[in-house]
N, C-alpha and C positions, 0 to 999 in steps of 0.2 A: 539369822532369822530369814525365813523365806518371804517372798514378796506378798504372799496371800495373808500373812500375819502382820504386815506393816500397818500402823494405825490408819493411814490414809486409804488403804486397800480394803479395810473391813467395811461392811455395809454401813455401820454406824458412822465411820469416818467419812465415807462418801456422802452420806445423807447430811451430816453436819457441815461439810464443805459447801454443798449445794444450797443448804438453808442459809448459810452466811452470805453467799453470793446473791441469793434471792432477796435477802433483807437489804443488801446494797442496792439492788434494783428497785425495791420499794421506796427506799429513801430518795432515790433519784427520780422516780415517778412523781412523788410528792413535791420534790424541789422544782421540777419542771412545771407542775400544776400551779404551785405557788407563784412562780414567775408570771404565768399567764393570767391566773385568777385575779390578780390585782386590777385587771381591766375587764375580765369576762364573768367573774363569779365572786365578787368581793364578799358577799355574805358567807361563803364557805371557807374563807381564809383561816379563821381561827380553828375550825375543825381539821382542815388539811395540815396546818402546822402541828396540831396535837397528834395527828396520825403519824406525821413524819418523826416527831420526837419519840413516839412508841417504837417505830421501826428502827430508829437509831439505837434504842435500848435493846431491841431484839438482836440487832447486828452485833452489839457488844457481848451479849450472852453467848452467841455462837462463836465469836472470835475468842473469847476466854476459854471455851471448851476446846477449840482447835489448838490454842496455845498450850493448854494443859496436856494435850495428847501429842504435841510436837508435830502437828499436821499443818502443811502449807495450805493457803486458801485455794479455792477452786480456780481452774483455768478460765472458767466462764465469768469470773468476777467483773472484769472490765466490760465484757459484752452486756452483762446485766446493768452495769452502771450507765453506759452510753445508751443502750436500748431503752432503759427505764426513763432516762432524762428526755429522750426524743418522744417517747410515748406520753410522758407528762406534759411536754410542751404542746403536742398536737391535741391531746384531749382537753388540756387547759384552754387552748384557743377556741375549742368548740363550746365551752361554757360549763355551767354547773351540772347539767344533766349528764354530759359526757364524762365529767370528772367522777360523778357518783357511779355511773355505769361501769367505769374502769375499776373502781374500788370493788364493786360487787363481783365483777368477773374475776379479778385477781384473787380476792379473798375466798371465793367459792373453791377455786382450784387449790389454793394454799391450804385451806382447812381440810379438804379431802386428803391431800398428801400428808399433812401433819398427823391426822388420825391413823392413816395407814402406817406411817413411820413408827408411831408409838407401839403398834403391834409388832412390826418387823424388828425393832430394837429392844423389845421388852426385857431382854437379859442384860442390857447395858444401862445401869442406873443413872449414870451421868448424862447419857444421851436422852434418856426419858425425861430427866429433870430439865434439861435445856429446852426440849421441845414443849414440854408441859408448861414451862414458864411463860410462853407467849400465846398459848391458845386462847385465853380469855380476851386479851386485847384484840387479837385478830378477829374473833367472833364479834366483838364490839364494833370494829370497823365495818364488817359486813352488815350488821344490824343497822347502824347509823346510815350507811350509804343506801341500803335498801329502802329505808324510810324516806329518802330524798327522791327516789325514782318511782314514779307512778306507772301508769299503763305503758307498755312497751310498743314501739312501732318499728319500722324498718331500720332506722338509725340505731335504735336500742339493740336490736338483734345483730346488726353488723358489728357494732362496737363490742358487744358481749362475746360473740363468736370469735372475732379477731383477737381480742385481748386474752380470752381463755385459751385459744389455740397457741398463741405466742407464749403464754405462761407455761403451758404443758410442754411445748417444744424446748424452752430454755431449761426446764427441769430435766427433761429427757437427755438433752445434750450435756448438761452439767454432770449427770450421773455417769456419763461415758467418757468424760475428759480426764 
């Protein structure tokens, strides 16, 4: 078998690896936010815990598909974990608005990529099923967080740009590792 036909070298294999790592990052963002929100955003704790549970389920969906294919997890997995936790701690420290802005920024990027991925892997029924399985909950996270964020200011734009750029960068890097 040549390297271009190995499961981890196919576009679907790479996408699933990066999605799995991204879900690990999301779990860790919410874990960091939960840690800080106990002091800074207590009213959001139930929602953040719910979102974290969803992301753990999403991570399991992608892990099961990686295992089915015999594909190792992405090399960016631990980068996503550590980076996500630090991002969660920092935004959690800044309070409810920063927590919600972070969710909005991440989910906008994630949803854009998921929709593009569905087109790119349309001929791979298992990849389509894995990606499709999480779309509704990811959209729900975006909708709920958007409802928490009112008019934006400088801090909103800074957090949004920084988090969106970091998310795009991690996806870009993961697709190349």
